[in-house]
Structures are given as C-alpha cells and as structure tokens.
C-alpha positions as CSV (number, residue, x, y, z in Angstrom):
1,M,41.0,-33.3,-9.3
2,A,38.4,-32.0,-6.8
3,P,37.0,-28.5,-7.5
4,Q,39.1,-25.7,-6.2
5,P,37.8,-22.4,-4.8
6,V,38.8,-19.3,-6.6
7,S,38.2,-15.8,-5.1
8,I,37.7,-12.8,-7.3
9,N,37.1,-9.5,-5.6
10,G,35.5,-11.3,-2.7
11,E,33.3,-13.6,-4.7
12,T,33.9,-17.3,-4.6
13,Y,33.9,-19.5,-7.7
14,S,34.4,-23.2,-8.1
15,I,36.7,-24.6,-10.8
16,T,38.2,-28.0,-11.6
17,L,41.8,-27.6,-12.7
18,G,43.9,-29.9,-14.8
19,A,47.5,-29.9,-15.8
20,R,49.1,-26.4,-15.7
21,G,46.0,-24.8,-14.3
22,R,43.7,-25.8,-17.2
23,R,40.1,-26.2,-16.1
24,G,38.1,-29.4,-16.6
25,A,34.6,-28.2,-15.7
26,Q,32.3,-25.3,-15.6
27,F,33.1,-22.8,-12.9
28,I,30.9,-19.9,-11.9
29,H,28.1,-20.6,-9.4
30,H,25.7,-17.9,-10.5
31,P,22.3,-18.7,-12.0
32,R,21.7,-18.4,-15.8
33,P,21.6,-14.8,-17.1
34,S,18.7,-12.5,-17.9
35,P,18.8,-10.1,-20.8
36,V,19.9,-6.5,-20.0
37,P,17.2,-4.2,-21.4
38,G,18.5,-2.0,-24.2
39,A,21.9,-3.7,-24.4
40,Q,23.5,-5.5,-27.3
41,I,23.3,-8.7,-25.5
42,G,24.6,-12.2,-26.2
43,S,27.0,-13.6,-23.6
44,S,27.7,-14.8,-20.2
45,V,30.9,-15.6,-18.3
46,T,29.1,-18.8,-17.4
47,G,27.6,-21.8,-18.9
48,A,27.0,-23.8,-22.0
49,S,23.7,-25.1,-23.0
50,S,22.0,-27.3,-20.4
51,G,22.4,-30.3,-22.6
52,D,26.1,-30.2,-22.8
53,R,28.4,-28.6,-20.2
54,R,31.5,-28.8,-22.4
55,G,30.2,-26.4,-25.0
56,R,29.7,-28.9,-27.8
57,V,26.0,-28.0,-28.3
58,L,24.9,-24.5,-29.3
59,G,21.4,-23.4,-30.1
60,A,20.3,-21.3,-33.0
61,R,20.0,-18.1,-30.9
62,E,21.7,-19.1,-27.8
63,W,24.1,-16.8,-26.1
64,L,27.6,-18.0,-26.1
65,G,29.0,-18.9,-22.6
66,D,32.6,-19.1,-21.7
67,V,32.7,-22.8,-22.4
68,H,31.5,-22.3,-26.0
69,I,34.4,-19.9,-26.6
70,Q,36.9,-22.0,-24.7
71,R,35.9,-25.1,-26.7
72,D,36.4,-23.4,-30.0
73,Y,39.7,-21.9,-28.9
74,E,40.9,-25.4,-28.0
75,L,40.0,-26.6,-31.5
76,L,41.7,-23.6,-33.1
77,S,44.9,-24.2,-31.0
78,Q,45.0,-27.8,-32.2
79,E,44.5,-26.7,-35.8
80,L,47.3,-24.1,-35.5
81,W,49.8,-26.5,-33.9
82,A,49.2,-28.9,-36.8
83,S,49.5,-26.2,-39.6
84,N,51.9,-23.6,-38.2
85,P,53.7,-24.8,-35.0
86,N,56.0,-21.8,-35.0
87,L,53.1,-19.3,-34.8
88,A,51.2,-21.7,-32.4
89,A,54.2,-21.6,-29.9
90,R,54.0,-17.8,-29.9
91,T,50.2,-17.5,-29.6
92,R,47.8,-17.9,-26.7
93,F,44.0,-18.4,-26.9
94,A,43.0,-17.4,-23.4
95,D,40.5,-19.3,-21.3
96,P,37.7,-16.7,-20.8
97,L,37.9,-17.4,-17.0
98,Q,41.6,-16.6,-17.0
99,A,41.1,-13.4,-19.0
100,F,38.4,-12.4,-16.6
101,R,40.7,-13.0,-13.6
102,V,43.5,-10.9,-15.3
103,G,41.1,-8.0,-15.8
104,Q,38.9,-8.2,-12.7
105,G,40.9,-10.2,-10.0
106,T,43.1,-8.8,-7.2
107,T,46.6,-7.9,-8.1
108,A,47.9,-11.4,-7.0
109,E,45.1,-13.2,-8.8
110,S,45.6,-11.1,-12.0
111,L,49.4,-11.8,-12.0
112,S,48.9,-15.6,-11.4
113,A,46.3,-15.8,-14.2
114,F,48.5,-13.8,-16.6
115,H,51.4,-16.1,-16.2
116,Q,49.1,-19.2,-16.7
117,I,48.3,-17.6,-20.0
118,V,51.7,-16.5,-21.3
119,D,54.1,-19.0,-19.9
120,D,55.2,-22.1,-21.8
121,P,55.5,-25.5,-20.2
122,N,59.0,-24.5,-19.0
123,G,57.7,-21.4,-17.3
124,N,59.1,-19.0,-19.9
125,D,57.0,-16.1,-21.2
126,T,57.1,-16.9,-25.0
127,A,53.7,-15.4,-25.9
128,D,53.9,-12.8,-28.7
129,F,50.2,-12.7,-29.4
130,L,47.3,-13.0,-26.9
131,F,43.7,-13.5,-27.8
132,L,41.7,-12.4,-24.8
133,P,37.9,-12.6,-24.6
134,V,36.4,-9.6,-22.9
135,N,33.2,-9.7,-20.9
136,D,31.3,-7.0,-19.0
137,A,30.5,-9.3,-16.1
138,S,30.9,-8.0,-12.5
139,A,33.2,-9.8,-10.1
140,T,31.2,-8.4,-7.2
141,D,27.6,-8.2,-8.3
142,L,25.9,-11.6,-8.4
143,N,23.1,-10.3,-10.6
144,H,25.4,-9.0,-13.3
145,R,27.0,-12.1,-14.9
146,G,27.7,-10.3,-18.2
147,S,25.7,-9.5,-21.3
148,H,28.4,-8.9,-24.0
149,W,31.6,-10.4,-25.4
150,S,34.3,-8.6,-27.3
151,L,37.9,-9.5,-28.3
152,L,41.3,-8.1,-27.3
153,L,44.2,-9.0,-29.5
154,V,47.5,-8.1,-27.8
155,D,50.6,-7.8,-29.9
156,R,53.6,-8.3,-27.5
157,R,56.4,-8.7,-30.1
158,D,57.9,-5.5,-28.7
159,R,57.7,-6.0,-25.0
160,N,58.4,-2.3,-24.4
161,N,55.6,-1.2,-26.7
162,Q,52.7,-3.7,-26.5
163,V,49.5,-2.9,-28.3
164,A,46.0,-4.2,-27.5
165,Y,43.5,-4.0,-30.4
166,H,39.9,-4.1,-29.2
167,Y,37.3,-5.6,-31.5
168,D,33.7,-4.9,-30.3
169,S,30.7,-5.8,-32.5
170,A,28.6,-3.5,-30.4
171,P,30.9,-0.4,-30.4
172,G,31.5,1.2,-27.1
173,H,29.7,-1.5,-25.0
174,N,32.9,-3.1,-23.6
175,D,35.1,0.0,-23.5
176,R,35.6,-0.1,-19.8
177,P,36.5,-3.8,-19.2
178,A,38.7,-3.7,-22.3
179,A,40.6,-0.7,-21.0
180,T,41.1,-2.4,-17.6
181,L,42.3,-5.6,-19.2
182,A,44.7,-3.8,-21.6
183,E,46.1,-1.9,-18.6
184,R,46.6,-5.1,-16.6
185,V,48.6,-6.7,-19.4
186,G,50.7,-3.6,-19.9
187,A,49.4,-2.8,-23.4
188,N,48.4,0.4,-25.1
189,L,44.7,0.2,-26.1
190,Q,43.5,0.9,-29.6
191,D,40.1,0.4,-31.2
192,A,40.0,-1.9,-34.1
193,L,37.4,-2.2,-36.8
194,I,35.0,-5.2,-36.9
195,R,31.5,-5.5,-38.4
196,E,28.7,-4.6,-36.1
197,Q,26.4,-7.4,-35.0
198,S,22.9,-7.3,-36.5
199,N,21.2,-9.2,-33.7
200,T,21.3,-9.5,-29.9
201,Y,22.9,-12.9,-29.6
202,D,26.0,-13.2,-31.8
203,C,28.7,-11.2,-30.1
204,G,30.4,-14.4,-28.9
205,V,30.4,-15.7,-32.5
206,F,32.1,-12.5,-33.6
207,V,34.8,-13.2,-31.0
208,V,35.6,-16.7,-32.1
209,D,35.2,-16.0,-35.8
210,G,37.3,-12.8,-35.5
211,T,40.0,-14.7,-33.7
212,R,40.0,-17.3,-36.5
213,E,40.2,-14.7,-39.2
214,L,43.0,-12.8,-37.5
215,V,45.0,-16.0,-37.0
216,R,44.5,-17.0,-40.7
217,R,45.8,-13.6,-41.8
218,M,48.8,-13.8,-39.4
219,A,49.7,-17.3,-40.7
220,E,49.4,-16.2,-44.4
221,G,51.0,-12.8,-43.9
222,S,49.7,-11.4,-47.1
223,H,46.5,-9.5,-46.3
224,P,46.7,-5.8,-47.2
225,D,44.9,-4.7,-44.0
226,P,45.4,-7.6,-41.6
227,L,43.8,-5.9,-38.5
228,N,40.6,-4.7,-40.2
229,L,37.6,-7.0,-39.6
230,S,34.9,-4.7,-41.0
231,D,34.1,-7.3,-43.6
232,L,33.9,-10.2,-41.2
233,R,30.7,-12.3,-41.4
234,A,29.9,-14.3,-38.2
235,N,29.0,-17.9,-39.1
236,R,27.1,-19.5,-36.3
237,R,26.4,-22.6,-38.3
238,A,30.2,-23.3,-38.8
239,L,30.7,-22.8,-35.0
240,Q,27.9,-25.3,-34.3
241,N,29.5,-27.8,-36.7
242,R,33.1,-27.6,-35.6
243,P,32.8,-29.4,-32.3
244,R,30.9,-32.2,-34.0
245,G,33.8,-32.6,-36.4
C-alpha cells in the first residue's frame, strides 16, 4: 500500500498502513534528534538506526525510536498469544505512533487511533489492559521530536473507573504528556514506582522491559506487589538479542 498522509495538529506525517491500520514503514518526516541539554534524554518518536529501518538493530548507547519499541511489542504480543491467549486477547501493546495520535491528535484523530488500539478484529472493544508508550514530542514544533519515553499502563477492567499507571524512569519528565494521554483514554492517572535510569539513553529500554515485567506478573498472578517496578533492571543486551532470535 502506498504511504498515506496523516495530519496531527496541522503537521503532516507519512505512514504506510497494512491490515487494520497497522503500519508497515517508518513514518515521521523530521530529521534525526538532537539531545536536549539538561534532560534525561533517550528517545524519539521517529526512527530506528540508519542500518535497519525495522528496529532490528540497536546500538550500545543508541536512543530507542518508536520502531524499536514497536518491534519489541510485536514480539511480546506473539509470545503472549502463544503462552496465554486469554490474557493476550484482552491486552493491547500500542504502536507508539497510535499512542501519540491518541494523546496529541485532534479529537477525531484521537478517537480513530484509540479504536484502532482497543478494537478486536470484529470491531468490538475487548481491551482490558493497554500498554501505551508516552513521548514528550511536539505535534506542532518540528524541532522538538521528543527526548524521553515513559510508560502508561491502563487498567480498563472496570470501564467506569479506569486507572492509568504512569511509569517514568526520569520522574516528572513526562508528567504533562502522560496526563493528557490518560485524560484522552478516560482514565484516572496515578504515578507508579519504577527504578530511575542511571544514564541518558535507556528510558526506552525501561519502557519495553517494564512492559514485559508487568505482563509476566499479570500472567502469573502471584506477585505480592504487581505494580511496583522499583526493582526493575533494564537489560539492553536482551533487547538487542530478541529481534535476532
């Protein structure tokens, strides 16, 4: 399918869509990011390494782009369907682009992206758990593509009392985009504990590893404090190896 234009708050993006709106190529047209002085940096709502546009290659200190996160989420979804199909049917690992559109798009764009995330193949909202990558990129400022990832876990089992747990390895950095995204999906925002990153480039690794740990605990159902990730250790080497496997 040919690339389709996507408008977010007046900015034009290009995305190749597959079945049910899934993307097949990298999307945002901005140049590669520059570090933000003084920030806990480590992300971009844009590309993978120049050597592999599908996120299968990740350098030792490379910032994670959206395709790195999306690639690992696709692998995790496949693993969960194989091991726990009941939980997999109720869980969504959101494409970072779709999560960005939900939080930063117009009302119509946000609603469309939301349903692409939560609806099953029959068009029914069967999602009880949403894993939404949060990024501080601007939809209107071409020079601010984003410098930090965090994670929003939305528990929707009670549709009248949805709760969004925000995991930020640089506490406070993504408070604003997380609050906006939680409001857009109709959830009450709560801060959740996660280990703080010790460098300037692993925030995206904390997102994917935090997601995997939360899913593991959800599947096992026996952890004494299932939402607390203060003991999480981000493992970049494992993330680098998973796509190769």
